[in-house]
VOBABA-997225 format. One record per residue: x, y, z of N, C-alpha, C in turn. Coordinates in steps of 0.02 Angstrom, whole numbers. Layout:
% VOBABA-997225
+--------+--------+--------+--------+--------+--------+--------+--------+--------+
!   n_xx !   n_yy !   n_zz !  ca_xx !  ca_yy !  ca_zz !   c_xx !   c_yy !   c_zz !
+--------+--------+--------+--------+--------+--------+--------+--------+--------+
!      X !      Y !      Z !      X !      Y !      Z !      X !      Y !      Z !
...
+--------+--------+--------+--------+--------+--------+--------+--------+--------+
This chain:
% VOBABA-997225
+--------+--------+--------+--------+--------+--------+--------+--------+--------+
!   n_xx !   n_yy !   n_zz !  ca_xx !  ca_yy !  ca_zz !   c_xx !   c_yy !   c_zz !
+--------+--------+--------+--------+--------+--------+--------+--------+--------+
!     40 !    -56 !      3 !     -4 !     -1 !      0 !     48 !     62 !     -4 !
!     61 !     84 !    -60 !     97 !    146 !    -62 !     90 !    180 !   -127 !
!    147 !    207 !   -153 !    141 !    240 !   -217 !    128 !    190 !   -276 !
!    149 !    132 !   -269 !    142 !     76 !   -323 !     68 !     50 !   -326 !
!     30 !     64 !   -281 !    -39 !     37 !   -272 !    -92 !     83 !   -301 !
!   -111 !     75 !   -369 !   -161 !    122 !   -394 !   -227 !    126 !   -363 !
!   -245 !     83 !   -318 !   -307 !     79 !   -285 !   -305 !    131 !   -220 !
!   -247 !    157 !   -199 !   -253 !    203 !   -145 !   -241 !    280 !   -168 !
!   -257 !    322 !   -130 !   -255 !    393 !   -143 !   -177 !    413 !   -167 !
!   -135 !    391 !   -129 !    -56 !    406 !   -137 !    -41 !    373 !   -210 !
!    -58 !    320 !   -229 !    -48 !    287 !   -282 !    -77 !    323 !   -343 !
!   -131 !    346 !   -336 !   -168 !    381 !   -387 !   -129 !    449 !   -400 !
!   -116 !    479 !   -351 !    -82 !    547 !   -357 !    -10 !    530 !   -392 !
!     23 !    477 !   -376 !     94 !    460 !   -409 !     81 !    441 !   -483 !
!     25 !    405 !   -500 !      7 !    386 !   -561 !    -19 !    435 !   -604 !
!    -47 !    491 !   -578 !    -86 !    542 !   -606 !   -154 !    523 !   -638 !
!   -185 !    476 !   -599 !   -253 !    456 !   -625 !   -302 !    476 !   -573 !
!   -366 !    476 !   -596 !   -423 !    494 !   -546 !   -474 !    437 !   -546 !
!   -508 !    436 !   -493 !   -562 !    390 !   -486 !   -605 !    395 !   -425 !
!   -632 !    340 !   -396 !   -673 !    344 !   -339 !   -633 !    370 !   -278 !
!   -573 !    342 !   -270 !   -534 !    362 !   -214 !   -506 !    435 !   -220 !
!   -490 !    457 !   -286 !   -465 !    522 !   -296 !   -511 !    562 !   -348 !
!   -573 !    588 !   -336 !   -611 !    620 !   -387 !   -582 !    687 !   -410 !
!   -597 !    697 !   -471 !   -563 !    757 !   -507 !   -598 !    819 !   -491 !
!   -662 !    815 !   -477 !   -701 !    876 !   -454 !   -711 !    930 !   -512 !
!   -746 !    983 !   -494 !   -765 !   1030 !   -550 !   -721 !   1090 !   -537 !
!   -697 !   1114 !   -597 !   -654 !   1172 !   -598 !   -699 !   1235 !   -605 !
!   -680 !   1280 !   -559 !   -719 !   1343 !   -558 !   -698 !   1394 !   -616 !
!   -742 !   1419 !   -647 !   -731 !   1468 !   -700 !   -720 !   1536 !   -673 !
!   -658 !   1553 !   -664 !   -637 !   1614 !   -626 !   -658 !   1674 !   -669 !
!   -654 !   1677 !   -738 !   -673 !   1732 !   -776 !   -751 !   1746 !   -771 !
!   -787 !   1698 !   -772 !   -859 !   1706 !   -768 !   -881 !   1725 !   -696 !
!   -848 !   1701 !   -649 !   -866 !   1727 !   -572 !   -846 !   1804 !   -565 !
!   -788 !   1821 !   -594 !   -774 !   1893 !   -583 !   -816 !   1941 !   -622 !
!   -845 !   1917 !   -682 !   -892 !   1957 !   -719 !   -960 !   1967 !   -684 !
!   -983 !   1918 !   -652 !  -1041 !   1914 !   -616 !  -1039 !   1958 !   -553 !
!   -981 !   1960 !   -522 !   -968 !   1997 !   -462 !   -964 !   2065 !   -479 !
!   -941 !   2094 !   -528 !   -942 !   2168 !   -558 !  -1015 !   2186 !   -563 !
!  -1057 !   2149 !   -594 !  -1122 !   2172 !   -612 !  -1173 !   2171 !   -554 !
!  -1156 !   2146 !   -497 !  -1198 !   2133 !   -440 !  -1203 !   2199 !   -402 !
!  -1257 !   2222 !   -385 !  -1273 !   2284 !   -357 !  -1255 !   2282 !   -283 !
!  -1225 !   2338 !   -264 !  -1197 !   2334 !   -188 !  -1254 !   2353 !   -145 !
!  -1252 !   2317 !    -89 !  -1303 !   2325 !    -38 !  -1284 !   2389 !     10 !
!  -1315 !   2449 !      6 !  -1295 !   2508 !     44 !  -1346 !   2522 !     94 !
!  -1330 !   2496 !    158 !  -1369 !   2508 !    218 !  -1331 !   2533 !    273 !
+--------+--------+--------+--------+--------+--------+--------+--------+--------+
């Protein structure tokens, strides 16, 4: 159970693969979120 074992998280990081143990996840679109933050009206209270 180490870097050579593709079924463990450490092994997947070493091999550069993704799966159940190491999900890839969603990447946030930084350009889109910055544009929507500019157009949002500020709350002035």
